[in-house]
N, C-alpha and C positions, 0 to 999 in steps of 0.2 A: 909645666902647665900647658904648654903648647901641645905636647904629646898626648895629654889627657883629652884636650878638645878634639884633636884629630881622631882619637880612638872612638870618642862618642859619636862624632859625625859619621865615621865609617860604619858603626853599629846601626845607626838610624837608617843609613842608606841601604844596608843589607836587609834590614827588617822591611823597608819599603818595597824593595824588589821582591822579597818573599811574599808579601801581601798581594802584590800585583799578579804574581804567578798563580797564587791560590784563587784569585778572582777570575782569571782567564782559564782555569781548568775546566774542561767540558763536562757538562752534566750527563750522567748516564740516563738514557731514555727509559721511561716508566713502562713496565710490562703489566698490563691490567688483566685480572682474571675475568673470564666471561663464561656464560652458559650458552650452549649451542644445541641445535637439532640438525639432523641430516634430512635433506629434502627427499620426499618420496611421494610423488603425485598419486592421488586417489580419486575415485568417482564418488560424488556425493549426491544425495537426492535434491531435486530442484525444489527450492523453498519459496519460489515466487507465488504470491497469492493475489487474488482479486475478490472484491465484494460485489455481489449482484443480487438478483431476485429470481423467484420462481415464476414462470409464465407458461401458459398452455402452448403446446406446439401448434395445435390447430385451433384457431379462433375465427369464427365467421360472423359477419354482420348480416343479419337476416332482415329483409324488407319485403313489402308487397310488390307484386308485379303490375298492380293497377293502383290508381289514386282513389282517395275517398276519405270519408269520415271514420275515424277509429271509434268503435263502439265498445269493444272488449279487449282487455289485455289480461290473459289468464295467468301470467307468470310475473315474478318480480326477481330482483337480483338475489342470487343464492339458490334459486329453485333448481332442483334436479329433474330433468325431463327425459322421456324416452322418445325414440324416433317416431315421427308422424303424430306426436302429441300436439294439440291445439295451443298455439302461443298467443295469437291475437286475431281479431275479426273486424272487418269493415262493414259499414252499412251496405246491405246488398240489394236493396229494392231497385235501384236504377239498373243494376246489372241483370236482375231477374226480369225486369220489363224488357230489356234488350233481348234476352233469350226468348221470351214469349213472342216478341215481334219477329225474330229470326225464324222461329218455328212456324209462325203464320205464313211467312214468305215461302217456306218449304212446302207447306200445304197448297198454297196458291200455284207454285211452280209445278207441283205434281198434277194439279187439275189442268193447267195449260198443256202439260205434256200429254195427258190422256186425250185431250181434244185434238192436239196436233197429230197424234198417232192415228186417231180415227180418220181425220181428214186425209192424211197421207195414204192410208189403206184404201179409202174410197177412190181417190184419184188414180191409184195404181191399177185397181180393177177396171176403171173406166178406160185407162190407157191401154190395158190389155185387150179390151173389147173394141177399141178404136173409136170410142165416143168422145173422149176429151183430148185436149192438145198436150204436147210434151211440155210446154211452158207451164201449164197448170200443175202438172206432176212435179216439176222442179221446184215450183213455189211451195208446194205442200211439203216436199222433202226438206227444203230450207227451213221452213217453220218448225218442223219436227226437230231438226238438229239444234236450232236456237232454243227450243223449249228444254231439250235435254241439257244443254250447257247452263241455262238459267237455273235448272233444278240442282245441278252440281254446285253452282255458285251459292245457292241458297243453303245447301247442306253444309258447305264449308263455313259460311257466315254463322250458321246455327252452332256448329262445333266451337267456333271461336267465342261466341257469346256464352256458351256453356263453360268453356275454359275460364273466361273472365269472371264468371260467377264463382267458380271454384277458387280463383285467386283472391277472393275477398277473405279467405281463411288462410292464416299464416301457420304452417306446420313445421315442426322440428325436423331438420334434415338428418340428424344423428342423435344418439344418446349423448347428453352433455349437461353442463351447468351454465345457468344464465349469469353472465358477468357484468352486463350493463343493459339498460333500457333507454330508448331514444324518443318515446312518445307516450302521451297519456290519453286515456279515453276522452272523446269529445274533440280531439285535435284532428284537423284535416292534414293528411300526409300525402306526400308525393310518391311517384314510382321510384323504387329503389332506396327510399329513405330508411336509415337504420331504425328498426323497431326493437329488436332484441339481439344482443350479442351472445353467441353460444360457443362454449369452449368444451373440448374433449378432456375429461378429467384423467383419463388413463395415459395420456401422452404429455409429459412435462419437459420443459426446457429450463435450464439455468442460464440466465442471460447476464453477461458481464460487459463492462466498458474497459477495454484494455489499451494501454499505451503502446505506441509503435515500437518502442525499444524491446518489448516482450517478444516480438517476432523475429529478432535478429538471429536466433539460433534454430529457427524452424523454416522448413521449405514450404512453398505454397500448397503442396499436396499433403502435408503432414496433418494427421488427425489424431493428436495425442489423447491419451486417457486422462481423465480429470476426476479428482476426489472432491465431492461437494458436501459441505457440512452446514448445518444450521448455525447462524451466529448466536442464537439464544441458547443452543445446546449442541456443542461440538461433537457429542457422542452420537448424535443422529446424523447419519451420512448415507450417501449413495454414490455409486460410480457412474460415470458417463463418458461420452466421447464428443469431441468437437465436431459439430455438424455443419456449422456455417460461420464464416468470418466475413464481415461486411467489407466490401472492396473500397468503400469511401469513408473517410473519417468524419466524425461529427463536427460540424462547423464551429460549435461553441467550445466543446471540451477537447477537440483534436484527438479523441480516442476512437477505437474501432469496436463495434459491437460483435461479440462472440457468443454464439448459441451452442450450448452443450446439451445433448439429448441424454436424459437420465434413464438408467436401466433399473426397473423395479423400485421406484422411489418410495420411501415410507410415507404413511398417511400424514405425518406431521409436516411434510413439505407441501403446504397448501399454496394456492395462487397468492403471489405478492410477498411470500416469506423471504426475509433477507438471508442470504447464504454466502459462504466463502468457498472459493474454488482454488484448488492447488493441482498443478500438473503432476501426473504420476510418471516421472521420468528421472533419469540420472544425468548429471552434467558430464562434460568432457573432463579428462583428468586435470585436477587442480591441486594446489598446495595449500594446506591449512596450517597456519602458524599462530602462535600466541600473539595477542594484540600488542604485547610489549616489544615485539621484534620490528615493528614498523617505525621507520625514521622519515622525517620530512626533509626533502632536499629541494630548496627553491620552490616550495609549494607543491611538489610532486612526491608520491610515495617511493620509498627505497628501503633496502635492507643491507645490513653489514654481512658480507660473506667472508668466511675465514679460509685462508690458503695455507695448507699444511706445509708446503715447501718453504715458505718464507715466514711462517708463524705470524703473519700480519693480516689485517682486514682491509677490505676494499668495499666501497659503497656501490650497490647495484640497483638501478631503477627497476621497478616492478609495476605490473598492472593489477589493481585490486578488483576482484570480481564481486565481492560482497563483504559485509561486516556482520558479525554475530556478537553475542554478549561479551565474550572474552577472547574471541578469535577473529582472525582476518583470513579471507579466502583470496589467494593470489592465483590469477588465471594465466598470467604471462610474466616472463622475466627470469624464472628459475628453472633449472634442469635437475633431473634426478642425480643425487650424490652431492649437490651443493651443501656446504655447512654454513648455516645461518645463525648469527648471534641473536639470542632471545632475551638477554638481560644486560643492562648497562649500556645500551646503545647511545645514549645521549652524552656519554663521557668519552666516546671514541672519536678518532680522527683518521683521515686517509693514510694508509700505510703503517698504522700503529701496530706494534708488536703486542700480542695478547697471549694469555695462558688459559687453556681450557680447564675449568674447575673440575669437570668430570667428563668422561667419555661421551662424545656426541651421540645422541639417541635418535633413531629414525622416527 
């Protein structure tokens, strides 16, 4: 009986030791299958866009050079006018009276000059014959010079009065379209007050408000080409070039105004039309990966890179230049020839052995 108990105890001990050895046996590391691509940087079109509006390149506020009561405004917003066409007119009676007064002063000055010329001529003859004194001759000469100066002054005053009379009519400086009016008939207007705003229809700008980050890749002297399309109909487009970039940001929006001069814009691009602008340029070489390749490491983007010598993967931080529908554009962090895992990234860990499902494709 004792022998039987000893045998049973020995068998239990052996089984226990065998179980412990089985529990302590090391597990073989899992080799996961993955899909990969080979990094090959390429240049892609710049897809940055901005929304703006069509504005005239040249737009002038026209006003009278004299003040007065507005009696006629011959145009309204939307009117097309030719150069030297009448836009508005002031009451002219006061300025006509000034002109008549100035002309009368000219006539009077001419009469005084004739009298002074006669007096000076008589005194000169008497001086020659020795009848009069030199003082009388000098006085006559002085009166003659004074009369000539007063006549010149009267003529200048008459010319100014005539000009002021002509200023009561506001004429178009160039062919254009009236985009705004600033006064109505019967209103008393001041010198320089805007009466009509006139724009040249043949020269158009597309004006955009652009964030500062958009200028990071451009030099101050760059004037890139821009494709401008109507928001209501993207098939209607025009090409242009950046003409002006505001040196000061808007205090409210913190954006910079960019003006793009359009070349041969279509008729549908009228003043005030909403448009979209896209720079016609290519980026620096970037890497385009499927969106599934991106991994989040402590809140920063990264990708798993496969190393053929160890058949393991390692996490590599990257800089994302932009996101598309099902792709991600990586601007920094990868070099040509890197093998990037594109599927199953969330099940990987640092240094894990992997097996390529298929040959990596560039």
